[in-house]
C-alpha positions as a LaTeX table, in Angstrom:
\begin{tabular}{lrrr}
\hline
Residue & $x$ (\AA) & $y$ (\AA) & $z$ (\AA) \\
\hline
Met1 & 6.76 & 13.52 & 30.80 \\
Ser2 & 7.80 & 10.61 & 28.80 \\
Leu3 & 5.96 & 8.69 & 25.48 \\
Lys4 & 4.91 & 5.28 & 25.92 \\
Val5 & 3.23 & 2.81 & 23.51 \\
Leu6 & 0.44 & 0.24 & 23.59 \\
Val7 & $-0.83$ & $-2.33$ & 21.00 \\
His8 & $-4.08$ & $-3.73$ & 19.99 \\
Lys9 & $-4.59$ & $-6.64$ & 17.41 \\
His10 & $-7.87$ & $-6.75$ & 15.73 \\
Ile11 & $-8.59$ & $-9.37$ & 13.04 \\
Leu12 & $-10.26$ & $-8.02$ & 9.69 \\
Asp13 & $-12.47$ & $-9.93$ & 7.93 \\
Phe14 & $-13.02$ & $-9.85$ & 4.17 \\
Arg15 & $-16.28$ & $-9.05$ & 2.87 \\
Phe16 & $-15.12$ & $-11.57$ & 0.08 \\
Ala17 & $-12.67$ & $-14.21$ & $-0.70$ \\
Ala18 & $-10.30$ & $-11.95$ & $-2.09$ \\
Gly19 & $-8.11$ & $-14.17$ & $-4.98$ \\
Thr20 & $-4.44$ & $-13.37$ & $-5.72$ \\
Ser21 & $-1.42$ & $-15.26$ & $-7.79$ \\
Arg22 & $-0.18$ & $-16.06$ & $-4.14$ \\
Gly23 & $-3.94$ & $-17.79$ & $-2.82$ \\
Thr24 & $-7.02$ & $-16.65$ & $-1.70$ \\
Leu25 & $-7.17$ & $-14.34$ & 1.57 \\
Thr26 & $-10.17$ & $-14.42$ & 4.06 \\
Gln27 & $-8.72$ & $-12.63$ & 7.33 \\
His28 & $-5.86$ & $-9.97$ & 7.45 \\
Thr29 & $-4.16$ & $-9.08$ & 11.11 \\
Ala30 & $-3.57$ & $-5.59$ & 12.09 \\
Tyr31 & $-1.88$ & $-4.17$ & 15.02 \\
Tyr32 & $-2.80$ & $-0.89$ & 15.85 \\
Leu33 & $-0.08$ & 0.95 & 18.00 \\
Lys34 & $-1.30$ & 3.85 & 20.49 \\
Val35 & 1.68 & 6.46 & 21.29 \\
Phe36 & 1.00 & 8.67 & 23.90 \\
Asp37 & 2.32 & 11.19 & 26.41 \\
Asp38 & 2.18 & 9.39 & 29.86 \\
Glu39 & 1.20 & 12.60 & 31.33 \\
Asn40 & $-1.48$ & 13.25 & 28.71 \\
Pro41 & $-2.86$ & 9.66 & 27.52 \\
Tyr42 & $-6.30$ & 11.25 & 26.12 \\
Cys43 & $-4.42$ & 12.86 & 23.18 \\
Phe44 & $-2.79$ & 9.99 & 21.35 \\
Gly45 & $-1.43$ & 9.24 & 17.77 \\
Leu46 & $-2.62$ & 5.59 & 16.11 \\
Gly47 & $-0.49$ & 3.72 & 13.58 \\
Glu48 & $-1.30$ & 0.36 & 11.84 \\
Ala49 & 1.33 & $-2.52$ & 11.12 \\
Ser50 & $-0.39$ & $-5.50$ & 9.44 \\
Pro51 & 2.26 & $-7.74$ & 8.04 \\
Leu52 & 1.46 & $-9.65$ & 4.84 \\
Ala53 & 2.07 & $-13.34$ & 4.61 \\
Gly54 & 4.56 & $-14.18$ & 1.94 \\
Leu55 & 5.51 & $-10.76$ & 1.59 \\
Ser56 & 6.23 & $-8.70$ & 4.51 \\
Pro57 & 9.90 & $-9.38$ & 5.49 \\
Asp58 & 9.11 & $-8.89$ & 9.27 \\
Tyr59 & 6.08 & $-11.60$ & 8.92 \\
Val60 & 7.73 & $-14.44$ & 10.64 \\
Asn61 & 7.92 & $-13.96$ & 14.59 \\
Phe62 & 5.96 & $-10.72$ & 14.13 \\
Glu63 & 4.48 & $-10.07$ & 17.26 \\
Ala64 & 7.53 & $-11.01$ & 19.43 \\
Thr65 & 9.67 & $-8.41$ & 17.66 \\
Leu66 & 6.74 & $-5.95$ & 18.06 \\
Gln67 & 7.02 & $-6.53$ & 21.68 \\
Lys68 & 10.63 & $-6.08$ & 21.79 \\
Val69 & 10.22 & $-2.62$ & 19.94 \\
Cys70 & 7.58 & $-1.99$ & 22.24 \\
Gln71 & 9.59 & $-2.57$ & 25.12 \\
Ala72 & 12.61 & $-0.38$ & 24.30 \\
Phe73 & 10.26 & 2.20 & 23.25 \\
Asn74 & 8.59 & 2.31 & 26.95 \\
Arg75 & 12.29 & 1.63 & 28.38 \\
Tyr76 & 13.26 & 5.44 & 26.67 \\
Asp77 & 12.38 & 8.73 & 28.26 \\
Leu78 & 11.14 & 9.55 & 24.83 \\
Glu79 & 9.93 & 13.12 & 23.39 \\
Val80 & 9.01 & 13.35 & 19.49 \\
Phe81 & 9.78 & 16.39 & 17.41 \\
Ser82 & 9.66 & 16.70 & 13.75 \\
Trp83 & 13.43 & 16.74 & 13.74 \\
Asn84 & 14.29 & 13.74 & 15.97 \\
Leu85 & 11.35 & 11.45 & 14.62 \\
Asp86 & 13.42 & 9.46 & 11.89 \\
Leu87 & 16.28 & 9.49 & 14.77 \\
Ile88 & 13.55 & 7.41 & 17.00 \\
Leu89 & 12.73 & 4.82 & 14.42 \\
Asn90 & 16.29 & 4.47 & 13.68 \\
Gln91 & 17.45 & 3.76 & 17.22 \\
Leu92 & 14.34 & 1.48 & 17.73 \\
Val93 & 13.35 & $-0.55$ & 14.50 \\
Glu94 & 16.17 & $-2.08$ & 12.25 \\
Thr95 & 15.17 & $-1.48$ & 8.74 \\
Arg96 & 14.49 & $-5.16$ & 8.23 \\
Tyr97 & 11.16 & $-4.83$ & 10.22 \\
Pro98 & 9.43 & $-2.47$ & 7.75 \\
Thr99 & 5.79 & $-3.45$ & 8.98 \\
Ile100 & 6.60 & $-1.92$ & 12.39 \\
Arg101 & 8.46 & 1.21 & 11.04 \\
Met102 & 5.33 & 1.99 & 9.24 \\
Gly103 & 2.95 & 1.90 & 12.30 \\
Leu104 & 5.20 & 3.25 & 14.57 \\
Glu105 & 6.02 & 6.08 & 12.25 \\
Thr106 & 2.18 & 6.85 & 11.48 \\
Ala107 & 1.37 & 6.72 & 15.41 \\
Leu108 & 4.21 & 9.59 & 15.97 \\
Arg109 & 3.48 & 11.42 & 13.08 \\
Asp110 & $-0.29$ & 11.60 & 13.92 \\
Leu111 & 0.77 & 12.54 & 17.76 \\
Leu112 & 3.00 & 14.98 & 16.21 \\
His113 & $-0.02$ & 16.90 & 14.83 \\
Glu114 & $-2.32$ & 16.31 & 17.99 \\
Gly115 & $-3.43$ & 12.98 & 17.66 \\
Lys116 & $-5.91$ & 14.16 & 15.00 \\
Arg117 & $-5.63$ & 11.46 & 12.38 \\
Gln118 & $-3.85$ & 13.93 & 10.41 \\
Ile119 & $-0.64$ & 12.14 & 9.54 \\
Phe120 & 0.33 & 14.95 & 6.74 \\
Lys121 & $-0.90$ & 18.51 & 6.63 \\
Asn122 & $-1.87$ & 19.39 & 2.98 \\
Ser123 & $-4.75$ & 19.88 & 0.68 \\
Phe124 & $-6.07$ & 16.51 & 0.81 \\
Ser125 & $-6.18$ & 15.82 & 4.13 \\
Glu126 & $-7.71$ & 19.58 & 4.76 \\
Ser127 & $-10.52$ & 18.50 & 2.22 \\
Glu128 & $-9.26$ & 20.95 & $-0.58$ \\
Arg129 & $-8.64$ & 18.23 & $-3.12$ \\
Glu130 & $-9.33$ & 14.75 & $-4.34$ \\
Ile131 & $-6.90$ & 12.03 & $-5.40$ \\
Pro132 & $-7.85$ & 10.06 & $-8.35$ \\
Ile133 & $-7.53$ & 6.30 & $-7.59$ \\
Asn134 & $-8.07$ & 2.82 & $-9.47$ \\
Gly135 & $-10.85$ & 0.38 & $-9.30$ \\
Leu136 & $-9.34$ & $-2.82$ & $-8.50$ \\
Ile137 & $-10.77$ & $-5.95$ & $-10.29$ \\
Trp138 & $-9.46$ & $-9.31$ & $-7.78$ \\
Met139 & $-8.99$ & $-12.97$ & $-9.37$ \\
Gly140 & $-11.98$ & $-15.58$ & $-9.42$ \\
Asp141 & $-14.05$ & $-17.00$ & $-11.93$ \\
Lys142 & $-14.78$ & $-14.86$ & $-14.65$ \\
Asn143 & $-18.21$ & $-14.29$ & $-14.31$ \\
Trp144 & $-17.56$ & $-12.57$ & $-10.79$ \\
Met145 & $-14.39$ & $-10.93$ & $-12.17$ \\
Leu146 & $-16.90$ & $-9.35$ & $-15.19$ \\
Gln147 & $-19.66$ & $-8.62$ & $-12.47$ \\
Gln148 & $-16.69$ & $-6.72$ & $-10.69$ \\
Ile149 & $-15.67$ & $-4.64$ & $-14.04$ \\
Asp150 & $-19.33$ & $-3.71$ & $-14.30$ \\
Gln151 & $-19.74$ & $-2.50$ & $-10.71$ \\
Lys152 & $-16.50$ & $-0.59$ & $-10.54$ \\
Leu153 & $-17.64$ & 1.45 & $-14.09$ \\
Glu154 & $-21.16$ & 2.16 & $-12.66$ \\
Ala155 & $-19.26$ & 3.71 & $-9.52$ \\
Gly156 & $-17.52$ & 6.25 & $-12.22$ \\
Phe157 & $-14.03$ & 4.41 & $-12.37$ \\
Arg158 & $-11.87$ & 5.55 & $-15.37$ \\
Thr159 & $-8.80$ & 3.49 & $-14.19$ \\
Leu160 & $-9.19$ & 0.00 & $-13.65$ \\
Lys161 & $-6.58$ & $-2.63$ & $-12.34$ \\
Met162 & $-6.98$ & $-6.26$ & $-12.70$ \\
Lys163 & $-5.23$ & $-9.14$ & $-10.75$ \\
Val164 & $-3.89$ & $-11.70$ & $-13.18$ \\
Gly165 & $-1.80$ & $-14.93$ & $-12.83$ \\
Ala166 & $-4.16$ & $-17.15$ & $-10.87$ \\
Ile167 & $-6.92$ & $-18.33$ & $-13.44$ \\
Asp168 & $-6.42$ & $-19.56$ & $-16.93$ \\
Phe169 & $-4.83$ & $-16.72$ & $-19.31$ \\
Glu170 & $-7.63$ & $-17.47$ & $-21.90$ \\
Gln171 & $-10.26$ & $-16.08$ & $-19.29$ \\
Glu172 & $-8.60$ & $-13.51$ & $-17.98$ \\
Met173 & $-8.08$ & $-12.14$ & $-21.44$ \\
Glu174 & $-11.50$ & $-12.55$ & $-22.35$ \\
Cys175 & $-12.36$ & $-10.25$ & $-19.18$ \\
Leu176 & $-9.94$ & $-7.71$ & $-20.50$ \\
Thr177 & $-11.35$ & $-7.69$ & $-23.91$ \\
Ser178 & $-14.84$ & $-7.55$ & $-22.98$ \\
Ile179 & $-13.92$ & $-4.03$ & $-21.06$ \\
Arg180 & $-11.66$ & $-2.99$ & $-24.09$ \\
Lys181 & $-14.76$ & $-3.63$ & $-26.80$ \\
Arg182 & $-17.15$ & $-1.48$ & $-24.58$ \\
Phe183 & $-14.36$ & 1.68 & $-24.19$ \\
Ser184 & $-11.13$ & 2.99 & $-25.85$ \\
Pro185 & $-7.98$ & 3.34 & $-24.11$ \\
Glu186 & $-8.94$ & 7.07 & $-23.94$ \\
Ala187 & $-12.09$ & 6.32 & $-21.90$ \\
Ile188 & $-10.63$ & 3.33 & $-19.75$ \\
Thr189 & $-7.41$ & 2.93 & $-18.74$ \\
Leu190 & $-6.33$ & $-0.35$ & $-17.99$ \\
Arg191 & $-3.97$ & $-1.49$ & $-15.53$ \\
Val192 & $-2.85$ & $-5.50$ & $-15.03$ \\
Asp193 & $-1.05$ & $-6.89$ & $-11.83$ \\
Ala194 & 0.52 & $-10.26$ & $-12.41$ \\
Asn195 & 2.36 & $-10.36$ & $-8.91$ \\
Gly196 & 4.79 & $-12.33$ & $-10.54$ \\
Ala197 & 3.19 & $-15.19$ & $-11.72$ \\
Trp198 & 4.92 & $-16.04$ & $-14.77$ \\
Thr199 & 8.02 & $-17.43$ & $-15.71$ \\
Pro200 & 10.66 & $-15.18$ & $-17.68$ \\
Glu201 & 10.11 & $-17.62$ & $-20.74$ \\
Glu202 & 6.26 & $-17.34$ & $-21.21$ \\
Ala203 & 6.12 & $-13.53$ & $-20.18$ \\
Gln204 & 7.05 & $-12.19$ & $-23.47$ \\
Glu205 & 4.38 & $-14.36$ & $-25.20$ \\
Lys206 & 1.82 & $-12.73$ & $-22.60$ \\
Leu207 & 2.99 & $-9.23$ & $-23.00$ \\
Asn208 & 2.79 & $-9.46$ & $-26.46$ \\
Arg209 & $-1.02$ & $-10.63$ & $-26.24$ \\
Leu210 & $-2.19$ & $-7.94$ & $-23.49$ \\
Ala211 & $-0.51$ & $-5.46$ & $-25.99$ \\
Glu212 & $-3.40$ & $-5.54$ & $-28.60$ \\
Leu213 & $-5.56$ & $-4.35$ & $-25.69$ \\
Ser214 & $-3.61$ & $-1.12$ & $-25.38$ \\
Ile215 & $-3.02$ & $-1.71$ & $-21.69$ \\
His216 & $-1.25$ & 1.19 & $-19.37$ \\
Ser217 & 1.03 & $-0.99$ & $-17.29$ \\
Ile218 & 1.62 & $-4.26$ & $-15.90$ \\
Glu219 & 3.06 & $-4.77$ & $-12.36$ \\
Gln220 & 5.38 & $-7.17$ & $-11.60$ \\
Pro221 & 5.13 & $-9.89$ & $-14.35$ \\
Ile222 & 7.69 & $-12.09$ & $-13.21$ \\
Lys223 & 8.92 & $-12.93$ & $-9.45$ \\
Ala224 & 11.36 & $-10.69$ & $-7.87$ \\
Arg225 & 15.06 & $-10.82$ & $-7.86$ \\
Gln226 & 15.55 & $-11.90$ & $-11.38$ \\
Pro227 & 17.34 & $-8.48$ & $-12.29$ \\
Glu228 & 18.84 & $-9.71$ & $-15.54$ \\
Ala229 & 15.42 & $-11.29$ & $-16.63$ \\
Met230 & 13.27 & $-8.31$ & $-15.47$ \\
Ala231 & 15.77 & $-5.80$ & $-17.07$ \\
Ala232 & 15.43 & $-7.54$ & $-20.71$ \\
Leu233 & 11.80 & $-7.74$ & $-20.13$ \\
Cys234 & 11.34 & $-4.23$ & $-19.54$ \\
Glu235 & 13.45 & $-3.45$ & $-22.61$ \\
Gln236 & 11.35 & $-5.41$ & $-24.88$ \\
Ser237 & 7.85 & $-5.54$ & $-23.46$ \\
Pro238 & 5.51 & $-3.69$ & $-25.57$ \\
Ile239 & 4.02 & $-2.53$ & $-22.56$ \\
Pro240 & 5.57 & $-0.31$ & $-19.81$ \\
Ile241 & 6.58 & $-2.52$ & $-16.89$ \\
Ala242 & 6.24 & $-1.58$ & $-12.99$ \\
Leu243 & 8.08 & $-3.21$ & $-10.49$ \\
Asp244 & 6.38 & $-3.77$ & $-7.15$ \\
Glu245 & 7.57 & $-6.55$ & $-5.13$ \\
Glu246 & 10.87 & $-6.24$ & $-6.59$ \\
Leu247 & 11.33 & $-3.37$ & $-4.17$ \\
Ile248 & 10.49 & $-5.06$ & $-0.75$ \\
Gly249 & 13.81 & $-5.94$ & 1.13 \\
Val250 & 15.86 & $-3.26$ & $-0.64$ \\
Tyr251 & 16.76 & $-0.67$ & 2.42 \\
Asp252 & 19.95 & 1.07 & 1.39 \\
Tyr253 & 20.05 & 4.11 & $-0.78$ \\
Met254 & 22.46 & 2.94 & $-3.47$ \\
Asp255 & 21.14 & $-0.24$ & $-3.43$ \\
Lys256 & 17.64 & 1.38 & $-4.19$ \\
Met257 & 19.75 & 3.27 & $-7.16$ \\
Arg258 & 21.39 & 0.50 & $-8.29$ \\
Leu259 & 18.55 & $-1.59$ & $-8.73$ \\
Leu260 & 16.61 & 1.29 & $-10.57$ \\
Lys261 & 19.40 & 1.95 & $-12.74$ \\
Lys262 & 19.62 & $-2.40$ & $-13.83$ \\
Ile263 & 16.37 & $-2.95$ & $-14.64$ \\
Gln264 & 15.13 & 0.70 & $-15.74$ \\
Pro265 & 11.37 & 0.09 & $-15.17$ \\
Thr266 & 8.83 & 3.01 & $-16.80$ \\
Phe267 & 6.84 & 2.91 & $-13.13$ \\
Ile268 & 7.80 & 1.88 & $-9.66$ \\
Ile269 & 4.58 & 0.85 & $-7.00$ \\
Leu270 & 5.22 & 1.98 & $-3.70$ \\
Lys271 & 3.45 & 0.03 & $-0.80$ \\
Pro272 & 4.82 & 2.20 & 2.87 \\
Thr273 & 4.18 & $-1.32$ & 4.96 \\
Leu274 & 5.96 & $-3.67$ & 2.92 \\
Leu275 & 8.86 & $-0.80$ & 2.18 \\
Gly276 & 9.57 & 0.42 & 5.38 \\
Gly277 & 7.18 & 3.90 & 5.75 \\
Phe278 & 7.22 & 7.11 & 4.15 \\
Thr279 & 10.76 & 8.37 & 4.75 \\
Ala280 & 11.81 & 4.95 & 2.75 \\
Cys281 & 9.24 & 5.87 & 0.08 \\
Lys282 & 10.53 & 9.48 & 0.03 \\
Glu283 & 14.21 & 7.61 & $-0.67$ \\
Trp284 & 12.40 & 5.88 & $-3.82$ \\
Ile285 & 10.75 & 8.88 & $-5.20$ \\
Glu286 & 13.48 & 10.85 & $-4.65$ \\
Ile287 & 15.64 & 8.06 & $-6.94$ \\
Ala288 & 12.65 & 7.47 & $-9.49$ \\
Asn289 & 12.41 & 11.16 & $-10.17$ \\
Arg290 & 16.18 & 11.48 & $-10.99$ \\
Leu291 & 16.01 & 8.66 & $-13.18$ \\
Lys292 & 12.73 & 9.97 & $-14.93$ \\
Ile293 & 10.55 & 6.88 & $-13.50$ \\
Lys294 & 7.01 & 7.42 & $-12.66$ \\
Trp295 & 5.48 & 5.91 & $-9.43$ \\
Trp296 & 2.57 & 5.58 & $-7.91$ \\
Leu297 & 1.27 & 4.74 & $-4.31$ \\
Thr298 & $-0.36$ & 1.73 & $-3.24$ \\
Ser299 & $-2.07$ & 0.10 & $-0.04$ \\
Ala300 & $-0.86$ & $-3.18$ & 1.13 \\
Leu301 & $-4.53$ & $-4.11$ & 2.66 \\
Glu302 & $-4.25$ & $-1.88$ & 5.51 \\
Ser303 & $-7.39$ & $-1.39$ & 7.47 \\
Asn304 & $-9.03$ & 2.63 & 7.37 \\
Ile305 & $-6.16$ & 3.19 & 9.82 \\
Gly306 & $-3.32$ & 2.62 & 7.51 \\
Leu307 & $-5.10$ & 3.64 & 4.53 \\
Asn308 & $-5.83$ & 7.10 & 5.81 \\
Ala309 & $-1.94$ & 7.73 & 6.33 \\
Ile310 & $-0.85$ & 6.23 & 2.98 \\
Ala311 & $-3.87$ & 8.59 & 1.47 \\
Gln312 & $-2.31$ & 11.71 & 3.25 \\
Phe313 & 1.29 & 10.87 & 2.11 \\
Ala314 & $-0.05$ & 10.66 & $-1.40$ \\
Gly315 & $-1.47$ & 14.45 & $-0.67$ \\
Glu316 & 1.82 & 15.54 & $-0.01$ \\
Phe317 & 2.55 & 15.03 & $-3.94$ \\
Gln318 & 1.08 & 16.69 & $-7.17$ \\
Asn319 & 1.23 & 13.03 & $-8.67$ \\
Pro320 & $-1.45$ & 13.10 & $-11.78$ \\
Leu321 & $-1.56$ & 9.42 & $-11.95$ \\
Pro322 & $-4.46$ & 7.14 & $-10.15$ \\
Gln323 & $-3.43$ & 5.86 & $-6.59$ \\
Gly324 & $-3.89$ & 2.17 & $-5.65$ \\
Leu325 & $-6.00$ & 3.56 & $-2.82$ \\
Gly326 & $-9.42$ & 1.77 & $-3.23$ \\
Thr327 & $-9.17$ & $-0.77$ & $-0.61$ \\
Gly328 & $-11.27$ & 1.03 & 2.23 \\
Gly329 & $-14.44$ & $-1.30$ & 2.08 \\
Leu330 & $-12.36$ & $-4.39$ & 1.71 \\
Tyr331 & $-13.41$ & $-5.36$ & 5.12 \\
Tyr332 & $-16.76$ & $-6.23$ & 7.35 \\
Asn333 & $-14.61$ & $-4.67$ & 10.58 \\
Asn334 & $-12.74$ & $-2.06$ & 9.14 \\
Val335 & $-12.53$ & 1.03 & 11.57 \\
Pro336 & $-15.14$ & 3.76 & 10.21 \\
Ser337 & $-13.14$ & 6.69 & 8.81 \\
Pro338 & $-13.48$ & 10.10 & 6.98 \\
Leu339 & $-12.39$ & 8.64 & 3.67 \\
Ser340 & $-14.48$ & 7.91 & 0.97 \\
Ile341 & $-15.08$ & 7.38 & $-2.98$ \\
Ala342 & $-17.51$ & 8.64 & $-5.47$ \\
Gln343 & $-16.29$ & 8.72 & $-9.36$ \\
Gly344 & $-13.04$ & 7.36 & $-9.07$ \\
Gln345 & $-11.91$ & 9.85 & $-6.69$ \\
Leu346 & $-10.99$ & 9.39 & $-2.98$ \\
Ser347 & $-11.78$ & 12.57 & $-0.25$ \\
Tyr348 & $-11.15$ & 13.02 & 3.32 \\
Asn349 & $-13.82$ & 14.96 & 5.35 \\
Ser350 & $-11.74$ & 16.71 & 7.67 \\
Gln351 & $-14.47$ & 17.66 & 9.42 \\
Gln352 & $-15.90$ & 14.22 & 10.05 \\
Pro353 & $-14.54$ & 12.56 & 13.58 \\
Trp354 & $-13.14$ & 9.00 & 13.51 \\
Asp355 & $-15.31$ & 6.54 & 15.15 \\
Leu356 & $-12.68$ & 4.16 & 17.17 \\
Gln357 & $-15.09$ & 2.61 & 19.17 \\
Leu358 & $-13.86$ & $-0.50$ & 17.50 \\
Leu359 & $-10.69$ & $-0.18$ & 19.10 \\
Gln360 & $-11.71$ & 0.47 & 22.53 \\
Gln361 & $-11.17$ & $-2.73$ & 24.17 \\
Ser362 & $-7.96$ & $-2.43$ & 25.80 \\
Phe363 & $-4.56$ & $-2.10$ & 24.28 \\
Thr364 & $-1.68$ & $-3.92$ & 25.53 \\
Thr365 & 1.47 & $-2.67$ & 27.38 \\
His366 & 5.03 & $-3.86$ & 26.82 \\
Thr367 & 7.16 & $-2.72$ & 29.75 \\
Asn368 & 9.28 & $-5.35$ & 30.96 \\
\hline
\end{tabular}
């Protein structure tokens, strides 16, 4: 009786060219980790490890690193319990491989709950409550962005998040202004995400302009690893600042504490795939709570396997802020799931079985 892991690679195809300040995305590669007891292979845990180019610290040589981790996992005579899950992760996967840690942690947690895709048992995963989410407006030409805005409003979203920094700033302002002319800040909350697109010198002026529109928050106005400049912006900005990419690559507890104390943001954005899974995110949450910093969770373009895990993790907390979990409809060939969105709320139907036919192709074993 011992645990084994198999891997399945799946290329996800976007329904549209997804624009960000770092470029346009048309495909995204997911690696599904299937963990099972070799005496009972029909009960298995499923996790997703989907690295992002330019963001995930473990993106370079990802497949080779994943293969080594799986080989080590399969060599050990492992059993998993709630008390040793973190021990297994720490033994097999270095913190500098956050995407792999996320995938393996999810698969192990799923297996602990009998392989039912219930990663966390709470009121969300048991269909007793919904989670408020924001509607995401992707970058593109102005007309397409306006079209997305109308679609999200018609779908009942009351919090919109717009990517900025890739097209002309005046056009972005026009899109945001069009919303504000129609809806008050009490009716529609506006978030913006610059993905580090601006220099420290130009950021302050743009923040002053955006403040005229009663923006709720701006994510990562300047590139990460400029703590002095970011701290100054947080102190002077008329718009609350949320750290996002700034958190990537910070693994030590005291380093996390020092970073947040230094910069003192209003919010932090937690993406488990980029930060090392749920145990790592719990550390950020604990520190943020101590420092009176608010937070919310966001997916990092995972398929529904990863999105489900993050949503169920969000269900562990009574966080009133809308979460960034509205990415389930991004792909033509996503894994069908019991997740659904209505009126800006994400729900999970615990009575609906998962359809995993898309993953019935052979998983790859790593035993050497």
